[in-house]
Wavefront OBJ file of the C-alpha trace (Angstrom):
o trace
v -18.033 10.016 11.329
v -15.941 6.952 10.551
v -17.465 4.118 8.561
v -16.621 0.848 10.282
v -17.962 -1.935 8.046
v -15.239 -1.400 5.440
v -11.496 -0.928 5.779
v -9.278 0.470 3.031
v -6.060 -1.455 2.469
v -3.190 0.487 0.924
v 0.153 -0.758 -0.329
v 2.647 1.652 -1.852
v 5.515 0.998 -4.202
v 8.243 3.616 -4.462
v 11.378 4.281 -6.446
v 14.280 2.291 -5.047
v 17.872 1.509 -5.836
v 20.395 -1.175 -5.060
v 22.878 0.636 -2.851
v 22.962 4.411 -2.524
v 20.294 6.768 -3.820
v 21.617 8.597 -6.897
v 22.471 12.234 -6.248
v 19.460 14.508 -6.618
v 16.905 11.672 -6.526
v 14.516 10.757 -3.701
v 12.175 7.894 -2.869
v 8.853 8.668 -4.554
v 5.589 6.768 -4.698
v 5.135 5.062 -8.084
v 2.075 2.934 -7.312
v -0.764 3.177 -4.831
v -2.388 -0.224 -4.514
v -5.773 -0.077 -2.847
v -8.765 -2.239 -2.100
v -11.752 -2.257 0.197
v -12.255 -5.047 2.740
v -15.691 -5.809 4.136
v -14.916 -6.579 7.788
v -17.582 -9.199 8.298
v -17.746 -11.073 4.997
v -14.088 -10.759 3.971
v -15.164 -9.589 0.517
v -12.437 -7.621 -1.239
v -13.646 -5.013 -3.729
v -12.578 -1.853 -5.557
v -9.066 -3.264 -6.079
v -6.987 -0.832 -8.087
v -3.386 0.100 -8.751
v -2.861 3.806 -9.336
v 0.388 4.297 -11.246
v 2.168 7.536 -10.326
v 4.801 9.347 -12.414
v 7.787 10.323 -10.279
v 9.069 13.865 -10.725
v 12.294 13.823 -8.708
v 13.617 10.368 -9.555
v 13.663 7.676 -12.235
v 12.749 4.011 -11.948
v 15.990 2.036 -11.655
v 16.533 -1.399 -13.180
v 16.632 -2.761 -9.600
v 13.217 -1.197 -8.943
v 11.798 -2.692 -12.150
v 13.220 -6.098 -11.204
v 11.511 -5.864 -7.803
v 8.144 -4.388 -8.857
v 7.880 -5.051 -12.639
v 7.116 -1.315 -12.979
v 9.131 0.466 -15.663
v 9.765 4.155 -16.215
v 8.121 3.774 -19.647
v 4.948 2.365 -18.053
v 4.748 5.324 -15.679
v 5.485 7.809 -18.471
v 2.600 6.450 -20.553
v 0.035 5.307 -17.963
v 0.981 7.143 -14.776
v -0.780 10.148 -13.283
v 0.686 12.917 -11.171
v 0.890 12.389 -7.412
v -1.711 15.145 -7.002
v -4.106 13.324 -9.370
v -3.538 10.034 -7.506
v -4.414 11.665 -4.177
v -7.509 13.250 -5.752
v -8.591 9.742 -6.891
v -8.270 8.427 -3.311
v -10.511 11.230 -2.118
v -13.026 11.061 -4.966
v -13.307 7.306 -5.566
v -12.737 5.961 -2.043
v -13.671 8.810 0.342
v -10.432 7.696 1.982
v -10.697 10.061 4.944
v -13.984 8.425 6.027
v -12.533 4.964 6.657
v -10.119 3.185 8.883
v -7.240 2.156 6.677
v -4.553 -0.484 6.936
v -1.134 -1.302 5.563
v 1.495 -3.930 6.251
v 3.883 -2.091 8.581
v 4.441 1.645 9.078
v 6.275 2.328 5.808
v 3.172 3.213 3.773
v 1.808 5.564 6.442
v 5.144 7.363 6.829
v 5.850 7.526 3.080
v 2.430 8.935 2.227
v 2.594 11.558 4.987
v 6.128 12.559 3.948
v 5.279 12.902 0.248
v 2.045 14.830 0.950
v 3.967 17.214 3.210
v 6.759 17.664 0.636
v 4.181 18.447 -2.082
v 2.047 20.604 0.238
v -1.034 18.440 -0.379
v -3.550 17.659 2.370
v -3.086 14.127 3.709
v -6.025 12.177 2.216
v -6.489 9.302 4.665
v -8.358 8.939 7.939
v -6.536 9.038 11.269
v -7.446 5.433 12.148
v -4.627 3.199 10.861
v -4.150 -0.533 11.400
v -0.600 -1.864 11.166
v -1.384 -5.385 9.889
v 2.201 -6.562 10.461
v 1.946 -5.783 14.191
v -1.622 -7.055 14.490
v -0.733 -10.366 12.806
v 2.256 -10.914 15.136
v 0.063 -10.107 18.144
v -2.884 -12.327 17.137
v -0.568 -15.211 16.144
v 1.545 -14.808 19.282
v 4.745 -14.455 17.256
v 7.877 -13.246 19.043
v 9.232 -11.808 15.807
v 7.216 -9.936 13.184
v 7.107 -11.519 9.742
v 6.788 -10.092 6.245
v 3.613 -10.328 4.180
v 4.851 -13.439 2.335
v 5.688 -15.112 5.639
v 2.257 -14.287 7.064
v 0.533 -15.768 4.006
v 2.663 -18.917 4.337
v 1.831 -19.259 8.059
v -1.873 -19.010 7.179
v -1.520 -21.451 4.283
v -2.738 -18.807 1.833
v -1.227 -18.462 -1.642
v 0.369 -15.197 -2.737
v -1.961 -13.862 -5.411
v -0.511 -11.817 -8.247
v 2.952 -10.264 -8.279
v 4.734 -9.551 -4.996
v 5.789 -5.879 -4.772
v 2.940 -4.706 -6.970
v 0.646 -2.516 -4.889
v -2.533 -3.664 -6.649
v -1.793 -7.317 -5.730
v -0.177 -6.790 -2.332
v -3.172 -4.735 -1.132
v -5.410 -7.750 -1.808
v -3.014 -10.154 -0.071
v -2.793 -7.850 2.956
v -6.611 -7.683 3.050
v -6.739 -11.490 3.356
v -4.290 -11.410 6.285
v -6.220 -8.595 7.981
v -9.519 -10.427 7.576
v -8.009 -13.518 9.217
v -6.769 -11.325 12.113
v -10.184 -9.696 12.586
v -11.942 -13.093 12.590
v -9.419 -14.541 15.075
v -9.211 -11.568 17.414
l 1 2 3 4 5 6 7 8 9 10 11 12 13 14 15 16 17 18 19 20 21 22 23 24 25 26 27 28 29 30 31 32 33 34 35 36 37 38 39 40 41 42 43 44 45 46 47 48 49 50 51 52 53 54 55 56 57 58 59 60 61 62 63 64 65 66 67 68 69 70 71 72 73 74 75 76 77 78 79 80 81 82 83 84 85 86 87 88 89 90 91 92 93 94 95 96 97 98 99 100 101 102 103 104 105 106 107 108 109 110 111 112 113 114 115 116 117 118 119 120 121 122 123 124 125 126 127 128 129 130 131 132 133 134 135 136 137 138 139 140 141 142 143 144 145 146 147 148 149 150 151 152 153 154 155 156 157 158 159 160 161 162 163 164 165 166 167 168 169 170 171 172 173 174 175 176 177 178 179 180 181 182
C-alpha cells in the first residue's frame, strides 16, 4: 500500500567530465540527496545527502567545480552504493512512497546503477517528473531547469546548486507549488 501524504524527493549527483568520459570510467552516483515533502503542509523533513564512493570512476576537477564534491570527501565520508541503497530502504521505506525528481535522469540513473550492481531497485513505482509537471501546471511551451523554475516562482535557490542534499529541498518547494496549483 502506497503512503500518499508524503512524497520522497530525490536528486542524484554523479561523476562527470568536461568532454569525453575517460577510458574505463563510467558515470556513477556520488551523492543521493533526499528529503520528505508533506503534500498538504509543504513541510520538508528528513533532508539528507548520502555521499557514495565511486568504484569505477574518479571525481574529475570539472565534477568538483560543478558539485563541490571531491574524491577525498568521498574517500573519507562516502559509503558504498550498496550501503546507500540500504539506507534508503531502512531510513525512508522508499518503496512505500511516491517519489519525485526533476526530470527523468535520476530515475534512469538509479535503475541503471542498481541493475549493473545486481541490487534490487529500492524505490516505489510511482514517480513524479517535477520538470514536466511544472511546465504543464505553468503552461510553459518549453521545459525549464530547476533554477529557472525557482526564478519563475520568485523562490531563492537554497544551498549549493548541484548538491543533491540542497537540490532535493529546492525541488520539493517547486513540487509543493505544483500540487497546490494543480
